[in-house]
N, C-alpha and C positions, 0 to 999 in steps of 0.2 A: 900762103898769106901768114905773116907772123902775128903773134898774139898782140903785139903793140899796135899793129895796123888793122886789127879785126874791127869790123863795123859794129855800130849800135843800131838795133831796130828801134824805130820810133813808131809805136802802134797808135794810130789815130782811132778815136771812137766817137764819143759825143763831145769832142773838143776841137772842132774843125776850124781852127784859127792858128795864127802864128804869134800874135801878141798875147802876153800873159798866159803862156802855155808852159807850165812848170816841167812837164816831161820833156818837151822840146829843149828847154833851157838846160836841163840836166844832161841830155844827150849831146848837145853842142859843147857843153863844158868839158867833156872828156877829150875833145880834140880829134877823135877818131871819125872816120866816115860815118855819116848818118843816112840810113835807108828808111824813108818814110813809107808806111804801109797802112792801108785800110782794108779790113776784112768784113765782108758782108756775111754775117752769121745769122741766118734765119732759123737755124735748128735749135740753138741753145735757148732763145727766148720763148719758144713754144708759141702760145697764143698771143704773146706780147711782142712778136716781131712787128716792125713798123707797118702801119696800115697804108691804104692807098695814098692819102694826102701826104703822109710822112715820107713815103718812098719818092713821091714827086719832089719834095723838098730836099731829100738826101741826094738825089741825082744832081740837082743844081748846086748844092753846097759842095759836093765833091768836085764838080767841074770848076767851081771857083777856087777851091783849095789847090787843085791840080795846076791851075793857071798861076797861082802864087808860087808853087814849087818850081814851075818852069822858069820863073823869073830868077830863081836861084840856080838854075841849071840842074835841078834834081827832079826826076820824075816821081810822081806818087804811084806806088805799086798797089794795084788792086788785086785782091785774091778773094775767092768765095769758098765758104765751107765753115765747118765748126772751128772757131778760133782755137779751141783746145788742141786741135790737130794742126791747123794752118801755121800758127805762130812758131811752135817748135820746129816744124818742117822747114819753114823759111829761114829761121835762124841757122839751122844746120846747113841748108843749101848755100848760104852766103858766108858761112863761117863767122857769124856774129858771136861776140862774147858778152853782149849786154842787150837787154830789152827794157825799154822805158814806156810807160803809159800813164794816163790820168784815170783816176778811179771813176767807175760807175757804181751806183748804189742800189740798183734793182736786185732783188734776192738772187735771181739766176746768174746775174753778172758777178756778184760777190763770190758765189760758190765756184763759178768757172775760173775766176781770176786767182782764187786761192790755189786751185789745182794747177793752173798754168805756172804760177810763181814757184810752187813746190817742184814741179817737174823741171823747170829751167835751172833752178838752184841745185837740184840733184845732179845735173849735168855739168855743174861748175860755172854756169853763166850768172852774171849779174842780172837780177830782175827786180826793178824798182817801180813803184807807183806813187803818184802824187795826187793832191787835191786840186782840181781845176774847176769844179762845178759848183762849189758852195762857198759861202763866206767862212764857215767853220765846219769841221767834220761833224757828222751827225751824232757821234758819241761824245762830243765835247760838252755841249750844254747839259747840265745836270741840276736837278732840284737840290735843295739843302739836304735832303735825305740821301742823295746820291743816285736817284733814279731818273728815268726820262720824264720830260714834261708831257703832260696830257692836256694842258690848257694853253692857248696861244698867248694871251696877254702877259702872264709871268715869263713865258719863254722869250717874248720879245723884249721885255724889260731886262731879262738876263743878258741877251745879246747886246743891248745898248750899253749895259754896264761893263762889258768886256772891253779889252783893248781893241782898237779899230782893226779891221781886216788888213793884212799886209798890202802895201802899194802894188799895183799891177807890174808885172815884169815887162820889159821892153821887147819889141819884135827883134829877133836876131838879125845881125847885119849880113850874115852869110851862113850857109850850111856846108860843112865839110863833105866833099865828094870822094869818090873812089870806089864805090860799091854799087853794083847794078843787079837787077833781077827782073825777070819777065813778069808781066801782070796782065790781067784781063782788060778788055776795052770797056769803058763805062757803059756804052750803048748796049753791049751784049748782056748787061744785067737786066734790061727791060724794066727799069724802075718807073718809067713814064707810062701814062695810059695810052692804049692803042686806039681802037675804034670801039665806042665813040671816045673822042678826046674831050674829057670833062674838065680839063685843067685851064681853060681860057681865063676864067676869073682869077685863078691863082696867079697866073702869069701877069695879069694886070695889076694885082694888088701887092705882090711881094718881090723882093730882090734878095734871094738867099745868098749867103756867103758873108765873110768877115767884113768886106767893104759895105755891104748892105746893112749889116748890123750897126756898124759905126755911124753910118748916115742916119739910120733910124733913131739911134740914141741922141745924136746931135740935134735932129729936127725936133724931137720931143722936148729936150732941155731948152731949146730956143723958143719954142712956141707954146708949149702946153703945161710944163711942170708947175709953173707958178699958180695956175688955176686948177690944178689937178683935183684938189679937194672938192671944188664946186662942179667940175665937169665930168669926173670919172664915171658917174652913173648915167650920163646922158648918151644914149646910143647914137643920136644924130649929130653928136659933137666929136671932133677928133681929140678927145680929152685923155685917152689912154696911150701908153707907150707902144703897144703892139710889139714888144720885144720878146714875148714868150717863145715863139719858135726859134728865134736867134739864140736865146738862152738854152733852150732844150738841146739844140744841136751844137752848142758850145762855140758858136761863131763870135760870141762876146761873153765875157765872164762876169759873174756877179760882183767881183771885186772892181772891175772896170766901171760897172754901172754905179756901184756904191760911191767910189771916189769921185767920179765925174759929177754925180748928183750933189755930193757934199761940197765940191768945189763951186758948183753953180750957186748953191744956196749961200755960200760965203760971199760970193760976188754980188748977189741980189738978195738982200735980206727980206724984201717983200715977198719972195717966193718960198720962204722957209717952210710955211705950213704945207704947201703943195709938195715940197721935196720930202718932208717927213712922212706925209701920207703915202707917197710913192714908195719910199724905202720900206715902209711897213708892209706893203704888198710883196716886196722882195723877201721880207721876213716870213710872210705866209708861205712862200715857196720853200724857204729853209725849214719851216715847221713841218711841211708835208714830207720832206725827205727825212726829217727826224722821226716822224711817225712810221714811215715805210721801213726805215732801218731797224727800229725797235719792234715793229709789228709787221713782219714781212708778208703776212697773209692779208694785209689791208686791201689789196685790189680784188680779192676774191671772197672774203668773208667779212661779216659784220664785226666791227670793232666791239660793239655792245652785243653780247650773245643773245640778249632778250629779243632782238629783232630776227633771230633765226626762226621764230615761230610766227612771224608776221604773215597774214593771209594775202599774199600777192595774187593778182589775177592774170590769167592767160587770155590775152585779147589781141590777136595778130592784126585785125583790121584797125584797131585804135593805134597800135604801135606803128603800122605803116603810115597812117594819117599823120602821126607825130613826125616821123622821119622825113616825110615829104612836105611838111609845112601846110597841112590841110586839116587842121583841127577846128577851124572856125574862130579861133581866138587870134586876132591879128598880131599881137606882140610875139606870141609863141611861134606863129607861122613865119613871121618875118625873120626871126632868129634862126630857125631851121633852114630857111632858104638862103640866108646870108652864109650859113655854115656850108651848105652844099656848093654855093657859087664861089666862095673865097677861101674855104678851109679854116675859117675863124668865126667866132661869134663874140659879140660884146659881152663883157663879164656880167653886167646886170641882167641882160637877157638870158645868159646861160643859167643863172639862178632861177629865173622865172620858168624857162623851158624845162629845166630839170625837175623843178617842183611840180609842174603840170604832169609830167610823165609819171612821177612817183605817187603823187597825192591825188590828183584828179583822176588819173587812169588806173592807179594801183598796180603799175607794172614795175617789176623788180629793177632796182637801180643798176644791176649788172647789165641789163639790156641797153640802158642809156650810156653806161660807161663804154660798152663795146662799140656803139655807134659813134661816139665821140672819138674813140681810139682810131677808127678807120677814116674819119672825115676831117679831123683837126690837123692842121699843119703843126700845131704846138702840142700834140698828144704826148703827154708826159706821165709815166706810170704813177709817180708819187703825187703830183698835183691832181691828176684825173681821179685817182682813187680817193684821196682825202677830201676833195671837193664834192664828189658825189655822195660820200658818206656824211659830209657836213649837211647837205641839203636834206638827206633822209632823216637825220637825227640819230643815226646809228654809229657815228664816228666820234673821234676825240674832239672835245670842245665844240660840238655840233649844235646847229640850230635845232630846237625841239621840233618833233614831227608835227605838232599841232600848229606850227607857224606855216600856214598854207597861203602862199601868195595868190592874191586875186589878180589875174592877168590883165583885167580891164583897169583896175585901180593903178596897177604898176605902169601900164601904158600911158594913162592920162597924166600921171605924176612925172614920169621921166622922158616922155616924148609928147609933150602937150600939143604941139602943132601937127604931129603926125608925120614929120619929115622922114623918120626912119621907116615907118610903115609904108609910106608911098614909094620909097626907094626899092623895097623888096616885095611889095604887093601891088604891082601896077594896076591890077584889076580894081583896086580900091582908091586909086590915086585921086579921083575927082571928088571923093567924099570930103565934106568940110570937117574941120577938127572936132566939132561936136559929135560927129557921127562915126568917124573912122575907127575909133577904139572899140566900138561895139555895134557893128553894122545891123545886127538883128533888132536893135532898139530903135533904129532910124525909121522915119515915116516912109510910106510907099513912094511918095513924091520925091523925097530926098534920094532914095535908092535909084529911082528911075532916072532922075536928072544926072546921076553919076554913072549910069550904065551898069549898075550892080543888080544882078538877079541871084538872090540867095538860093543856094542849092544847085546853081548852075555855074555862074561865073566865079562865085566864091562860096565855100561850104557854110552851112549852118553849124553852130557849135556841136561837137560830137558828144559833149556832156554839159549839163547845167552846173554852173559853178556852185551854187548853194547846195544842191543835192550831192555833188561830188565831195564837197567839203564835209558834209554830215557823214557820208559813207566812209571817208578817210578817218574821221575821228572815231567812228564806231569800230573800224578795223584796229585802230590803235588801242582801244579799250580791251581788245581780246588778248593783248600781250602784256597789259599793265606796264607800259613802258614810260609812264609819266615820270619826269625827273623829280 
């Protein structure tokens, strides 16, 4: 094989799409054969390898990407092992003289990619990476003093004041062929659950892959973005985009979302407020990556060191009740059951459920972070860590610890008719709206008419809200963490 015809490796990672894929565009532009490869590297991430729900999504996303590659007559090569070994080995095996990939920003990925790029370049290969996951690189936004932002609102104003993100790149019309390599069979990776098969609800809810992501965005922009500001907090309403897993796996890019949303707002001025609110949430995702990049220990350590001394409790029974949706607080339980069934939880309910674990039960936020990591299809290291620390009050621009959500008040405010509760707590479905948010306050006759027996068909509250709140505030006093 001559140097002029040497192939380029295109290393897919969390960018499982063909449109607006900068690394793909760079590889195609060379005119040489392009060999697409995905490496399942469970060793480098350590504890942050994809969890069960993430692996289910990855299987189906790779299957969708492989089908897209087949339409170009190019197989997607699957290899398993540490990417630091697999990528150089594959490049040597096929005689590649260039490797292209899109950046990941997890600390372990940054360190690994630096080593891979150095090793390839030392052998005389081209090794180039691009940004495909963020509107702006995480080191680009800077305060006036030249440091990273620690507060979201000025960070967001800064982004809005910058030049708009570049327009998305088109899907390539063809992929140059001429290079082949053996690969694993996707089924041999055993990414899907065996017995029991717990993924039925995921299959019903989601369509992984680039086509599913595009359809999801189009449906949201057609039906919900105009009312986003009014409906995003209502768990019984389809008011959110549900794009988070598609964004995490890179089946759609934030640039595509940004420009499509801006275009829709320009067409429909009446939906501008909803569009701006939605894009602000995209900005929060950017802020989470900004924090992770500048504080790489964010997923494992308190951003505010004062919380290192917080007196967390060890209570396995309470933790199990929380994970199973058996706390006795309907909104919390509905959220955890939605999570288990579908791999996703409404954002408002996530905040309430997280607050309950941390502040009502005084269980360390890392336990909740770990559970979400294993059960969420959109488990994302930056967003997961930043959001859990936001709820605790230990993170950057976080809600103060003394902001303790009352799960009953939240339930009555955001699910007044109890539609969300009835969907996920069928044992309470016959309770009237006045009783379903706090069944323990209902009369014996109301409970009997609905077939509810507290402590049998549905648990009594495992903690009293008022007492738990006082206990949490007393624990806070011990570390003097008041802002």
